[in-house]
Structure formats: C-alpha cells, structure tokens
mmCIF entry with sequence, helices, sheets and N, C-alpha, C, O atoms, coordinates in Angstrom:
data_MODEL
# 
_entry.id   MODEL 
# 
_entity.id                         1 
_entity.type                       polymer 
_entity.pdbx_number_of_molecules   1 
# 
_entity_poly.entity_id                      1 
_entity_poly.type                           'polypeptide(L)' 
_entity_poly.nstd_linkage                   no 
_entity_poly.nstd_monomer                   no 
_entity_poly.pdbx_seq_one_letter_code       
;(UNK)(UNK)(UNK)(UNK)(UNK)(UNK)(UNK)(UNK)(UNK)(UNK)(UNK)(UNK)(UNK)(UNK)(UNK)(UNK)
(UNK)(UNK)(UNK)(UNK)(UNK)(UNK)(UNK)(UNK)(UNK)(UNK)(UNK)(UNK)(UNK)(UNK)(UNK)(UNK)
(UNK)(UNK)(UNK)(UNK)(UNK)(UNK)(UNK)(UNK)(UNK)(UNK)(UNK)(UNK)(UNK)(UNK)(UNK)(UNK)
(UNK)
;
_entity_poly.pdbx_seq_one_letter_code_can   XXXXXXXXXXXXXXXXXXXXXXXXXXXXXXXXXXXXXXXXXXXXXXXXX 
_entity_poly.pdbx_strand_id                 A 
# 
loop_
_entity_poly_seq.entity_id 
_entity_poly_seq.num 
_entity_poly_seq.mon_id 
_entity_poly_seq.hetero 
1 1  UNK n 
1 2  UNK n 
1 3  UNK n 
1 4  UNK n 
1 5  UNK n 
1 6  UNK n 
1 7  UNK n 
1 8  UNK n 
1 9  UNK n 
1 10 UNK n 
1 11 UNK n 
1 12 UNK n 
1 13 UNK n 
1 14 UNK n 
1 15 UNK n 
1 16 UNK n 
1 17 UNK n 
1 18 UNK n 
1 19 UNK n 
1 20 UNK n 
1 21 UNK n 
1 22 UNK n 
1 23 UNK n 
1 24 UNK n 
1 25 UNK n 
1 26 UNK n 
1 27 UNK n 
1 28 UNK n 
1 29 UNK n 
1 30 UNK n 
1 31 UNK n 
1 32 UNK n 
1 33 UNK n 
1 34 UNK n 
1 35 UNK n 
1 36 UNK n 
1 37 UNK n 
1 38 UNK n 
1 39 UNK n 
1 40 UNK n 
1 41 UNK n 
1 42 UNK n 
1 43 UNK n 
1 44 UNK n 
1 45 UNK n 
1 46 UNK n 
1 47 UNK n 
1 48 UNK n 
1 49 UNK n 
# 
_struct_asym.id          A 
_struct_asym.entity_id   1 
# 
loop_
_struct_conf.conf_type_id 
_struct_conf.id 
_struct_conf.pdbx_PDB_helix_id 
_struct_conf.beg_label_comp_id 
_struct_conf.beg_label_asym_id 
_struct_conf.beg_label_seq_id 
_struct_conf.pdbx_beg_PDB_ins_code 
_struct_conf.end_label_comp_id 
_struct_conf.end_label_asym_id 
_struct_conf.end_label_seq_id 
_struct_conf.pdbx_end_PDB_ins_code 
_struct_conf.beg_auth_comp_id 
_struct_conf.beg_auth_asym_id 
_struct_conf.beg_auth_seq_id 
_struct_conf.end_auth_comp_id 
_struct_conf.end_auth_asym_id 
_struct_conf.end_auth_seq_id 
_struct_conf.pdbx_PDB_helix_class 
_struct_conf.details 
_struct_conf.pdbx_PDB_helix_length 
HELX_P HELX_P1 AA1 UNK A 9  ? UNK A 11 ? UNK A 9  UNK A 11 5 ? 3  
HELX_P HELX_P2 AA2 UNK A 22 ? UNK A 31 ? UNK A 22 UNK A 31 1 ? 10 
HELX_P HELX_P3 AA3 UNK A 42 ? UNK A 48 ? UNK A 42 UNK A 48 1 ? 7  
# 
_struct_conf_type.id          HELX_P 
_struct_conf_type.criteria    ? 
_struct_conf_type.reference   ? 
# 
_struct_sheet.id               AA1 
_struct_sheet.type             ? 
_struct_sheet.number_strands   2 
_struct_sheet.details          ? 
# 
_struct_sheet_order.sheet_id     AA1 
_struct_sheet_order.range_id_1   1 
_struct_sheet_order.range_id_2   2 
_struct_sheet_order.offset       ? 
_struct_sheet_order.sense        anti-parallel 
# 
loop_
_struct_sheet_range.sheet_id 
_struct_sheet_range.id 
_struct_sheet_range.beg_label_comp_id 
_struct_sheet_range.beg_label_asym_id 
_struct_sheet_range.beg_label_seq_id 
_struct_sheet_range.pdbx_beg_PDB_ins_code 
_struct_sheet_range.end_label_comp_id 
_struct_sheet_range.end_label_asym_id 
_struct_sheet_range.end_label_seq_id 
_struct_sheet_range.pdbx_end_PDB_ins_code 
_struct_sheet_range.beg_auth_comp_id 
_struct_sheet_range.beg_auth_asym_id 
_struct_sheet_range.beg_auth_seq_id 
_struct_sheet_range.end_auth_comp_id 
_struct_sheet_range.end_auth_asym_id 
_struct_sheet_range.end_auth_seq_id 
AA1 1 UNK A 6  ? UNK A 7  ? UNK A 6  UNK A 7  
AA1 2 UNK A 14 ? UNK A 15 ? UNK A 14 UNK A 15 
# 
loop_
_atom_site.group_PDB 
_atom_site.id 
_atom_site.type_symbol 
_atom_site.label_atom_id 
_atom_site.label_alt_id 
_atom_site.label_comp_id 
_atom_site.label_asym_id 
_atom_site.label_entity_id 
_atom_site.label_seq_id 
_atom_site.pdbx_PDB_ins_code 
_atom_site.Cartn_x 
_atom_site.Cartn_y 
_atom_site.Cartn_z 
_atom_site.occupancy 
_atom_site.B_iso_or_equiv 
_atom_site.pdbx_formal_charge 
_atom_site.auth_seq_id 
_atom_site.auth_comp_id 
_atom_site.auth_asym_id 
_atom_site.auth_atom_id 
_atom_site.pdbx_PDB_model_num 
ATOM 1   N N  . UNK A 1 1  ? -2.730  -8.423  -16.057 1.00 0.00 ? 1  UNK A N  1 
ATOM 2   C CA . UNK A 1 1  ? -3.730  -7.578  -15.458 1.00 0.00 ? 1  UNK A CA 1 
ATOM 3   C C  . UNK A 1 1  ? -3.055  -6.339  -14.900 1.00 0.00 ? 1  UNK A C  1 
ATOM 4   O O  . UNK A 1 1  ? -2.000  -6.425  -14.270 1.00 0.00 ? 1  UNK A O  1 
ATOM 5   N N  . UNK A 1 2  ? -3.659  -5.199  -15.131 1.00 0.00 ? 2  UNK A N  1 
ATOM 6   C CA . UNK A 1 2  ? -3.146  -3.940  -14.604 1.00 0.00 ? 2  UNK A CA 1 
ATOM 7   C C  . UNK A 1 2  ? -4.077  -3.447  -13.509 1.00 0.00 ? 2  UNK A C  1 
ATOM 8   O O  . UNK A 1 2  ? -5.300  -3.531  -13.621 1.00 0.00 ? 2  UNK A O  1 
ATOM 9   N N  . UNK A 1 3  ? -3.471  -2.935  -12.456 1.00 0.00 ? 3  UNK A N  1 
ATOM 10  C CA . UNK A 1 3  ? -4.227  -2.336  -11.360 1.00 0.00 ? 3  UNK A CA 1 
ATOM 11  C C  . UNK A 1 3  ? -3.746  -0.913  -11.204 1.00 0.00 ? 3  UNK A C  1 
ATOM 12  O O  . UNK A 1 3  ? -2.548  -0.665  -11.071 1.00 0.00 ? 3  UNK A O  1 
ATOM 13  N N  . UNK A 1 4  ? -4.674  0.019   -11.220 1.00 0.00 ? 4  UNK A N  1 
ATOM 14  C CA . UNK A 1 4  ? -4.333  1.416   -11.058 1.00 0.00 ? 4  UNK A CA 1 
ATOM 15  C C  . UNK A 1 4  ? -4.708  1.868   -9.651  1.00 0.00 ? 4  UNK A C  1 
ATOM 16  O O  . UNK A 1 4  ? -5.844  1.696   -9.209  1.00 0.00 ? 4  UNK A O  1 
ATOM 17  N N  . UNK A 1 5  ? -3.744  2.442   -8.967  1.00 0.00 ? 5  UNK A N  1 
ATOM 18  C CA . UNK A 1 5  ? -3.952  2.950   -7.618  1.00 0.00 ? 5  UNK A CA 1 
ATOM 19  C C  . UNK A 1 5  ? -3.707  4.444   -7.666  1.00 0.00 ? 5  UNK A C  1 
ATOM 20  O O  . UNK A 1 5  ? -2.677  4.893   -8.169  1.00 0.00 ? 5  UNK A O  1 
ATOM 21  N N  . UNK A 1 6  ? -4.641  5.211   -7.148  1.00 0.00 ? 6  UNK A N  1 
ATOM 22  C CA . UNK A 1 6  ? -4.514  6.664   -7.141  1.00 0.00 ? 6  UNK A CA 1 
ATOM 23  C C  . UNK A 1 6  ? -4.132  7.123   -5.745  1.00 0.00 ? 6  UNK A C  1 
ATOM 24  O O  . UNK A 1 6  ? -4.830  6.841   -4.772  1.00 0.00 ? 6  UNK A O  1 
ATOM 25  N N  . UNK A 1 7  ? -3.027  7.825   -5.660  1.00 0.00 ? 7  UNK A N  1 
ATOM 26  C CA . UNK A 1 7  ? -2.543  8.331   -4.386  1.00 0.00 ? 7  UNK A CA 1 
ATOM 27  C C  . UNK A 1 7  ? -2.574  9.851   -4.451  1.00 0.00 ? 7  UNK A C  1 
ATOM 28  O O  . UNK A 1 7  ? -2.047  10.449  -5.389  1.00 0.00 ? 7  UNK A O  1 
ATOM 29  N N  . UNK A 1 8  ? -3.192  10.476  -3.451  1.00 0.00 ? 8  UNK A N  1 
ATOM 30  C CA . UNK A 1 8  ? -3.334  11.926  -3.475  1.00 0.00 ? 8  UNK A CA 1 
ATOM 31  C C  . UNK A 1 8  ? -2.123  12.651  -2.891  1.00 0.00 ? 8  UNK A C  1 
ATOM 32  O O  . UNK A 1 8  ? -2.214  13.824  -2.530  1.00 0.00 ? 8  UNK A O  1 
ATOM 33  N N  . UNK A 1 9  ? -1.002  11.963  -2.801  1.00 0.00 ? 9  UNK A N  1 
ATOM 34  C CA . UNK A 1 9  ? 0.235   12.618  -2.391  1.00 0.00 ? 9  UNK A CA 1 
ATOM 35  C C  . UNK A 1 9  ? 0.316   12.918  -0.921  1.00 0.00 ? 9  UNK A C  1 
ATOM 36  O O  . UNK A 1 9  ? 0.187   12.021  -0.088  1.00 0.00 ? 9  UNK A O  1 
ATOM 37  N N  . UNK A 1 10 ? 0.529   14.172  -0.597  1.00 0.00 ? 10 UNK A N  1 
ATOM 38  C CA . UNK A 1 10 ? 0.798   14.574  0.780   1.00 0.00 ? 10 UNK A CA 1 
ATOM 39  C C  . UNK A 1 10 ? -0.366  14.333  1.726   1.00 0.00 ? 10 UNK A C  1 
ATOM 40  O O  . UNK A 1 10 ? -0.165  14.277  2.940   1.00 0.00 ? 10 UNK A O  1 
ATOM 41  N N  . UNK A 1 11 ? -1.568  14.191  1.209   1.00 0.00 ? 11 UNK A N  1 
ATOM 42  C CA . UNK A 1 11 ? -2.722  13.950  2.063   1.00 0.00 ? 11 UNK A CA 1 
ATOM 43  C C  . UNK A 1 11 ? -2.739  12.516  2.592   1.00 0.00 ? 11 UNK A C  1 
ATOM 44  O O  . UNK A 1 11 ? -3.413  12.238  3.584   1.00 0.00 ? 11 UNK A O  1 
ATOM 45  N N  . UNK A 1 12 ? -2.021  11.616  1.956   1.00 0.00 ? 12 UNK A N  1 
ATOM 46  C CA . UNK A 1 12 ? -1.935  10.245  2.417   1.00 0.00 ? 12 UNK A CA 1 
ATOM 47  C C  . UNK A 1 12 ? -3.175  9.414   2.151   1.00 0.00 ? 12 UNK A C  1 
ATOM 48  O O  . UNK A 1 12 ? -3.329  8.336   2.725   1.00 0.00 ? 12 UNK A O  1 
ATOM 49  N N  . UNK A 1 13 ? -4.058  9.891   1.296   1.00 0.00 ? 13 UNK A N  1 
ATOM 50  C CA . UNK A 1 13 ? -5.273  9.143   0.960   1.00 0.00 ? 13 UNK A CA 1 
ATOM 51  C C  . UNK A 1 13 ? -5.028  8.371   -0.323  1.00 0.00 ? 13 UNK A C  1 
ATOM 52  O O  . UNK A 1 13 ? -4.496  8.909   -1.294  1.00 0.00 ? 13 UNK A O  1 
ATOM 53  N N  . UNK A 1 14 ? -5.420  7.106   -0.316  1.00 0.00 ? 14 UNK A N  1 
ATOM 54  C CA . UNK A 1 14 ? -5.185  6.247   -1.463  1.00 0.00 ? 14 UNK A CA 1 
ATOM 55  C C  . UNK A 1 14 ? -6.473  5.556   -1.867  1.00 0.00 ? 14 UNK A C  1 
ATOM 56  O O  . UNK A 1 14 ? -7.191  5.032   -1.016  1.00 0.00 ? 14 UNK A O  1 
ATOM 57  N N  . UNK A 1 15 ? -6.773  5.550   -3.160  1.00 0.00 ? 15 UNK A N  1 
ATOM 58  C CA . UNK A 1 15 ? -7.921  4.820   -3.684  1.00 0.00 ? 15 UNK A CA 1 
ATOM 59  C C  . UNK A 1 15 ? -7.427  3.490   -4.244  1.00 0.00 ? 15 UNK A C  1 
ATOM 60  O O  . UNK A 1 15 ? -6.739  3.444   -5.264  1.00 0.00 ? 15 UNK A O  1 
ATOM 61  N N  . UNK A 1 16 ? -7.793  2.414   -3.557  1.00 0.00 ? 16 UNK A N  1 
ATOM 62  C CA . UNK A 1 16 ? -7.370  1.078   -3.956  1.00 0.00 ? 16 UNK A CA 1 
ATOM 63  C C  . UNK A 1 16 ? -8.617  0.309   -4.381  1.00 0.00 ? 16 UNK A C  1 
ATOM 64  O O  . UNK A 1 16 ? -9.634  0.358   -3.689  1.00 0.00 ? 16 UNK A O  1 
ATOM 65  N N  . UNK A 1 17 ? -8.556  -0.400  -5.509  1.00 0.00 ? 17 UNK A N  1 
ATOM 66  C CA . UNK A 1 17 ? -9.729  -1.134  -5.982  1.00 0.00 ? 17 UNK A CA 1 
ATOM 67  C C  . UNK A 1 17 ? -10.270 -2.088  -4.908  1.00 0.00 ? 17 UNK A C  1 
ATOM 68  O O  . UNK A 1 17 ? -9.516  -2.832  -4.282  1.00 0.00 ? 17 UNK A O  1 
ATOM 69  N N  . UNK A 1 18 ? -11.589 -2.047  -4.714  1.00 0.00 ? 18 UNK A N  1 
ATOM 70  C CA . UNK A 1 18 ? -12.223 -2.846  -3.660  1.00 0.00 ? 18 UNK A CA 1 
ATOM 71  C C  . UNK A 1 18 ? -12.210 -4.342  -3.968  1.00 0.00 ? 18 UNK A C  1 
ATOM 72  O O  . UNK A 1 18 ? -12.409 -5.155  -3.065  1.00 0.00 ? 18 UNK A O  1 
ATOM 73  N N  . UNK A 1 19 ? -11.982 -4.715  -5.219  1.00 0.00 ? 19 UNK A N  1 
ATOM 74  C CA . UNK A 1 19 ? -11.997 -6.139  -5.566  1.00 0.00 ? 19 UNK A CA 1 
ATOM 75  C C  . UNK A 1 19 ? -10.696 -6.844  -5.195  1.00 0.00 ? 19 UNK A C  1 
ATOM 76  O O  . UNK A 1 19 ? -10.614 -8.069  -5.284  1.00 0.00 ? 19 UNK A O  1 
ATOM 77  N N  . UNK A 1 20 ? -9.678  -6.089  -4.781  1.00 0.00 ? 20 UNK A N  1 
ATOM 78  C CA . UNK A 1 20 ? -8.442  -6.719  -4.315  1.00 0.00 ? 20 UNK A CA 1 
ATOM 79  C C  . UNK A 1 20 ? -8.664  -7.321  -2.938  1.00 0.00 ? 20 UNK A C  1 
ATOM 80  O O  . UNK A 1 20 ? -9.517  -6.853  -2.184  1.00 0.00 ? 20 UNK A O  1 
ATOM 81  N N  . UNK A 1 21 ? -7.907  -8.349  -2.609  1.00 0.00 ? 21 UNK A N  1 
ATOM 82  C CA . UNK A 1 21 ? -8.049  -8.987  -1.301  1.00 0.00 ? 21 UNK A CA 1 
ATOM 83  C C  . UNK A 1 21 ? -7.649  -8.005  -0.195  1.00 0.00 ? 21 UNK A C  1 
ATOM 84  O O  . UNK A 1 21 ? -6.871  -7.084  -0.442  1.00 0.00 ? 21 UNK A O  1 
ATOM 85  N N  . UNK A 1 22 ? -8.170  -8.194  1.017   1.00 0.00 ? 22 UNK A N  1 
ATOM 86  C CA . UNK A 1 22 ? -7.804  -7.321  2.128   1.00 0.00 ? 22 UNK A CA 1 
ATOM 87  C C  . UNK A 1 22 ? -6.294  -7.299  2.372   1.00 0.00 ? 22 UNK A C  1 
ATOM 88  O O  . UNK A 1 22 ? -5.738  -6.239  2.659   1.00 0.00 ? 22 UNK A O  1 
ATOM 89  N N  . UNK A 1 23 ? -5.618  -8.449  2.262   1.00 0.00 ? 23 UNK A N  1 
ATOM 90  C CA . UNK A 1 23 ? -4.168  -8.493  2.453   1.00 0.00 ? 23 UNK A CA 1 
ATOM 91  C C  . UNK A 1 23 ? -3.436  -7.655  1.411   1.00 0.00 ? 23 UNK A C  1 
ATOM 92  O O  . UNK A 1 23 ? -2.482  -6.947  1.734   1.00 0.00 ? 23 UNK A O  1 
ATOM 93  N N  . UNK A 1 24 ? -3.882  -7.736  0.172   1.00 0.00 ? 24 UNK A N  1 
ATOM 94  C CA . UNK A 1 24 ? -3.253  -6.971  -0.911  1.00 0.00 ? 24 UNK A CA 1 
ATOM 95  C C  . UNK A 1 24 ? -3.488  -5.479  -0.699  1.00 0.00 ? 24 UNK A C  1 
ATOM 96  O O  . UNK A 1 24 ? -2.574  -4.672  -0.868  1.00 0.00 ? 24 UNK A O  1 
ATOM 97  N N  . UNK A 1 25 ? -4.712  -5.115  -0.328  1.00 0.00 ? 25 UNK A N  1 
ATOM 98  C CA . UNK A 1 25 ? -5.026  -3.712  -0.075  1.00 0.00 ? 25 UNK A CA 1 
ATOM 99  C C  . UNK A 1 25 ? -4.164  -3.167  1.062   1.00 0.00 ? 25 UNK A C  1 
ATOM 100 O O  . UNK A 1 25 ? -3.667  -2.044  0.979   1.00 0.00 ? 25 UNK A O  1 
ATOM 101 N N  . UNK A 1 26 ? -3.986  -3.951  2.116   1.00 0.00 ? 26 UNK A N  1 
ATOM 102 C CA . UNK A 1 26 ? -3.163  -3.528  3.245   1.00 0.00 ? 26 UNK A CA 1 
ATOM 103 C C  . UNK A 1 26 ? -1.704  -3.354  2.832   1.00 0.00 ? 26 UNK A C  1 
ATOM 104 O O  . UNK A 1 26 ? -1.057  -2.389  3.238   1.00 0.00 ? 26 UNK A O  1 
ATOM 105 N N  . UNK A 1 27 ? -1.186  -4.274  2.035   1.00 0.00 ? 27 UNK A N  1 
ATOM 106 C CA . UNK A 1 27 ? 0.190   -4.174  1.559   1.00 0.00 ? 27 UNK A CA 1 
ATOM 107 C C  . UNK A 1 27 ? 0.400   -2.906  0.732   1.00 0.00 ? 27 UNK A C  1 
ATOM 108 O O  . UNK A 1 27 ? 1.407   -2.216  0.891   1.00 0.00 ? 27 UNK A O  1 
ATOM 109 N N  . UNK A 1 28 ? -0.546  -2.605  -0.145  1.00 0.00 ? 28 UNK A N  1 
ATOM 110 C CA . UNK A 1 28 ? -0.443  -1.393  -0.966  1.00 0.00 ? 28 UNK A CA 1 
ATOM 111 C C  . UNK A 1 28 ? -0.474  -0.153  -0.084  1.00 0.00 ? 28 UNK A C  1 
ATOM 112 O O  . UNK A 1 28 ? 0.323   0.764   -0.277  1.00 0.00 ? 28 UNK A O  1 
ATOM 113 N N  . UNK A 1 29 ? -1.384  -0.117  0.877   1.00 0.00 ? 29 UNK A N  1 
ATOM 114 C CA . UNK A 1 29 ? -1.459  1.031   1.797   1.00 0.00 ? 29 UNK A CA 1 
ATOM 115 C C  . UNK A 1 29 ? -0.155  1.224   2.551   1.00 0.00 ? 29 UNK A C  1 
ATOM 116 O O  . UNK A 1 29 ? 0.337   2.346   2.677   1.00 0.00 ? 29 UNK A O  1 
ATOM 117 N N  . UNK A 1 30 ? 0.405   0.122   3.055   1.00 0.00 ? 30 UNK A N  1 
ATOM 118 C CA . UNK A 1 30 ? 1.644   0.207   3.830   1.00 0.00 ? 30 UNK A CA 1 
ATOM 119 C C  . UNK A 1 30 ? 2.828   0.591   2.957   1.00 0.00 ? 30 UNK A C  1 
ATOM 120 O O  . UNK A 1 30 ? 3.756   1.244   3.434   1.00 0.00 ? 30 UNK A O  1 
ATOM 121 N N  . UNK A 1 31 ? 2.815   0.199   1.689   1.00 0.00 ? 31 UNK A N  1 
ATOM 122 C CA . UNK A 1 31 ? 3.888   0.545   0.757   1.00 0.00 ? 31 UNK A CA 1 
ATOM 123 C C  . UNK A 1 31 ? 3.845   2.037   0.411   1.00 0.00 ? 31 UNK A C  1 
ATOM 124 O O  . UNK A 1 31 ? 4.889   2.665   0.233   1.00 0.00 ? 31 UNK A O  1 
ATOM 125 N N  . UNK A 1 32 ? 2.654   2.594   0.318   1.00 0.00 ? 32 UNK A N  1 
ATOM 126 C CA . UNK A 1 32 ? 2.477   3.996   -0.067  1.00 0.00 ? 32 UNK A CA 1 
ATOM 127 C C  . UNK A 1 32 ? 2.409   4.939   1.136   1.00 0.00 ? 32 UNK A C  1 
ATOM 128 O O  . UNK A 1 32 ? 2.153   6.131   0.966   1.00 0.00 ? 32 UNK A O  1 
ATOM 129 N N  . UNK A 1 33 ? 2.631   4.435   2.325   1.00 0.00 ? 33 UNK A N  1 
ATOM 130 C CA . UNK A 1 33 ? 2.582   5.243   3.538   1.00 0.00 ? 33 UNK A CA 1 
ATOM 131 C C  . UNK A 1 33 ? 3.553   6.425   3.414   1.00 0.00 ? 33 UNK A C  1 
ATOM 132 O O  . UNK A 1 33 ? 4.745   6.208   3.196   1.00 0.00 ? 33 UNK A O  1 
ATOM 133 N N  . UNK A 1 34 ? 3.072   7.671   3.546   1.00 0.00 ? 34 UNK A N  1 
ATOM 134 C CA . UNK A 1 34 ? 3.959   8.828   3.410   1.00 0.00 ? 34 UNK A CA 1 
ATOM 135 C C  . UNK A 1 34 ? 4.934   8.994   4.578   1.00 0.00 ? 34 UNK A C  1 
ATOM 136 O O  . UNK A 1 34 ? 5.918   9.726   4.465   1.00 0.00 ? 34 UNK A O  1 
ATOM 137 N N  . UNK A 1 35 ? 4.668   8.325   5.686   1.00 0.00 ? 35 UNK A N  1 
ATOM 138 C CA . UNK A 1 35 ? 5.534   8.416   6.859   1.00 0.00 ? 35 UNK A CA 1 
ATOM 139 C C  . UNK A 1 35 ? 6.628   7.364   6.777   1.00 0.00 ? 35 UNK A C  1 
ATOM 140 O O  . UNK A 1 35 ? 6.348   6.170   6.877   1.00 0.00 ? 35 UNK A O  1 
ATOM 141 N N  . UNK A 1 36 ? 7.867   7.794   6.597   1.00 0.00 ? 36 UNK A N  1 
ATOM 142 C CA . UNK A 1 36 ? 8.981   6.845   6.460   1.00 0.00 ? 36 UNK A CA 1 
ATOM 143 C C  . UNK A 1 36 ? 9.165   5.966   7.685   1.00 0.00 ? 36 UNK A C  1 
ATOM 144 O O  . UNK A 1 36 ? 9.653   4.841   7.576   1.00 0.00 ? 36 UNK A O  1 
ATOM 145 N N  . UNK A 1 37 ? 8.784   6.464   8.837   1.00 0.00 ? 37 UNK A N  1 
ATOM 146 C CA . UNK A 1 37 ? 8.953   5.701   10.072  1.00 0.00 ? 37 UNK A CA 1 
ATOM 147 C C  . UNK A 1 37 ? 8.003   4.505   10.148  1.00 0.00 ? 37 UNK A C  1 
ATOM 148 O O  . UNK A 1 37 ? 8.320   3.506   10.793  1.00 0.00 ? 37 UNK A O  1 
ATOM 149 N N  . UNK A 1 38 ? 6.852   4.596   9.501   1.00 0.00 ? 38 UNK A N  1 
ATOM 150 C CA . UNK A 1 38 ? 5.865   3.512   9.567   1.00 0.00 ? 38 UNK A CA 1 
ATOM 151 C C  . UNK A 1 38 ? 5.690   2.765   8.245   1.00 0.00 ? 38 UNK A C  1 
ATOM 152 O O  . UNK A 1 38 ? 4.988   1.755   8.195   1.00 0.00 ? 38 UNK A O  1 
ATOM 153 N N  . UNK A 1 39 ? 6.323   3.252   7.172   1.00 0.00 ? 39 UNK A N  1 
ATOM 154 C CA . UNK A 1 39 ? 6.208   2.594   5.863   1.00 0.00 ? 39 UNK A CA 1 
ATOM 155 C C  . UNK A 1 39 ? 6.845   1.204   5.921   1.00 0.00 ? 39 UNK A C  1 
ATOM 156 O O  . UNK A 1 39 ? 7.884   1.029   6.558   1.00 0.00 ? 39 UNK A O  1 
ATOM 157 N N  . UNK A 1 40 ? 6.246   0.236   5.276   1.00 0.00 ? 40 UNK A N  1 
ATOM 158 C CA . UNK A 1 40 ? 6.750   -1.122  5.257   1.00 0.00 ? 40 UNK A CA 1 
ATOM 159 C C  . UNK A 1 40 ? 8.075   -1.181  4.494   1.00 0.00 ? 40 UNK A C  1 
ATOM 160 O O  . UNK A 1 40 ? 8.261   -0.481  3.499   1.00 0.00 ? 40 UNK A O  1 
ATOM 161 N N  . UNK A 1 41 ? 8.979   -2.012  4.968   1.00 0.00 ? 41 UNK A N  1 
ATOM 162 C CA . UNK A 1 41 ? 10.287  -2.171  4.317   1.00 0.00 ? 41 UNK A CA 1 
ATOM 163 C C  . UNK A 1 41 ? 10.286  -3.438  3.462   1.00 0.00 ? 41 UNK A C  1 
ATOM 164 O O  . UNK A 1 41 ? 9.381   -4.266  3.563   1.00 0.00 ? 41 UNK A O  1 
ATOM 165 N N  . UNK A 1 42 ? 11.299  -3.575  2.627   1.00 0.00 ? 42 UNK A N  1 
ATOM 166 C CA . UNK A 1 42 ? 11.427  -4.781  1.793   1.00 0.00 ? 42 UNK A CA 1 
ATOM 167 C C  . UNK A 1 42 ? 11.541  -6.017  2.692   1.00 0.00 ? 42 UNK A C  1 
ATOM 168 O O  . UNK A 1 42 ? 10.943  -7.052  2.399   1.00 0.00 ? 42 UNK A O  1 
ATOM 169 N N  . UNK A 1 43 ? 12.287  -5.913  3.762   1.00 0.00 ? 43 UNK A N  1 
ATOM 170 C CA . UNK A 1 43 ? 12.438  -7.037  4.697   1.00 0.00 ? 43 UNK A CA 1 
ATOM 171 C C  . UNK A 1 43 ? 11.084  -7.439  5.268   1.00 0.00 ? 43 UNK A C  1 
ATOM 172 O O  . UNK A 1 43 ? 10.762  -8.625  5.345   1.00 0.00 ? 43 UNK A O  1 
ATOM 173 N N  . UNK A 1 44 ? 10.291  -6.442  5.670   1.00 0.00 ? 44 UNK A N  1 
ATOM 174 C CA . UNK A 1 44 ? 8.965   -6.739  6.227   1.00 0.00 ? 44 UNK A CA 1 
ATOM 175 C C  . UNK A 1 44 ? 8.041   -7.343  5.173   1.00 0.00 ? 44 UNK A C  1 
ATOM 176 O O  . UNK A 1 44 ? 7.235   -8.218  5.489   1.00 0.00 ? 44 UNK A O  1 
ATOM 177 N N  . UNK A 1 45 ? 8.148   -6.888  3.930   1.00 0.00 ? 45 UNK A N  1 
ATOM 178 C CA . UNK A 1 45 ? 7.340   -7.465  2.855   1.00 0.00 ? 45 UNK A CA 1 
ATOM 179 C C  . UNK A 1 45 ? 7.691   -8.940  2.670   1.00 0.00 ? 45 UNK A C  1 
ATOM 180 O O  . UNK A 1 45 ? 6.800   -9.780  2.541   1.00 0.00 ? 45 UNK A O  1 
ATOM 181 N N  . UNK A 1 46 ? 8.965   -9.249  2.656   1.00 0.00 ? 46 UNK A N  1 
ATOM 182 C CA . UNK A 1 46 ? 9.399   -10.640 2.498   1.00 0.00 ? 46 UNK A CA 1 
ATOM 183 C C  . UNK A 1 46 ? 8.938   -11.504 3.669   1.00 0.00 ? 46 UNK A C  1 
ATOM 184 O O  . UNK A 1 46 ? 8.531   -12.648 3.467   1.00 0.00 ? 46 UNK A O  1 
ATOM 185 N N  . UNK A 1 47 ? 8.997   -10.974 4.887   1.00 0.00 ? 47 UNK A N  1 
ATOM 186 C CA . UNK A 1 47 ? 8.562   -11.713 6.069   1.00 0.00 ? 47 UNK A CA 1 
ATOM 187 C C  . UNK A 1 47 ? 7.056   -11.907 6.075   1.00 0.00 ? 47 UNK A C  1 
ATOM 188 O O  . UNK A 1 47 ? 6.561   -12.940 6.526   1.00 0.00 ? 47 UNK A O  1 
ATOM 189 N N  . UNK A 1 48 ? 6.321   -10.909 5.571   1.00 0.00 ? 48 UNK A N  1 
ATOM 190 C CA . UNK A 1 48 ? 4.866   -10.939 5.575   1.00 0.00 ? 48 UNK A CA 1 
ATOM 191 C C  . UNK A 1 48 ? 4.301   -11.920 4.565   1.00 0.00 ? 48 UNK A C  1 
ATOM 192 O O  . UNK A 1 48 ? 3.203   -12.447 4.746   1.00 0.00 ? 48 UNK A O  1 
ATOM 193 N N  . UNK A 1 49 ? 5.056   -12.164 3.498   1.00 0.00 ? 49 UNK A N  1 
ATOM 194 C CA . UNK A 1 49 ? 4.594   -13.000 2.391   1.00 0.00 ? 49 UNK A CA 1 
ATOM 195 C C  . UNK A 1 49 ? 4.521   -14.423 2.730   1.00 0.00 ? 49 UNK A C  1 
ATOM 196 O O  . UNK A 1 49 ? 4.146   -15.240 1.889   1.00 0.00 ? 49 UNK A O  1 
# 
C-alpha cells in the first residue's frame, strides 16, 4: 500500500489522509515538523512505538 503525503514546505502545512489512524497521523506530522527543535527523533520514534 502506498500513502501519499503532501507537505507545503516552509508553511509547515501537511495534508495527511484522514483514513490513517490518529497515532499514525501524529507520527507523520511530528516527522515532517519544519522546526528542528521540536521534530521527533529516531530515539523518540522507537520509544513511542
């Protein structure tokens, strides 16, 4: 299955398919966060899983 996520770049707006679970949507948002200080890290992803 392929999932396409559209990120508008510097505006920080992301279109994530609504059929994904809330946890998955949150993980994608945190992964694409343009702010390096608040973007999720690999360590945090592993801990969150």
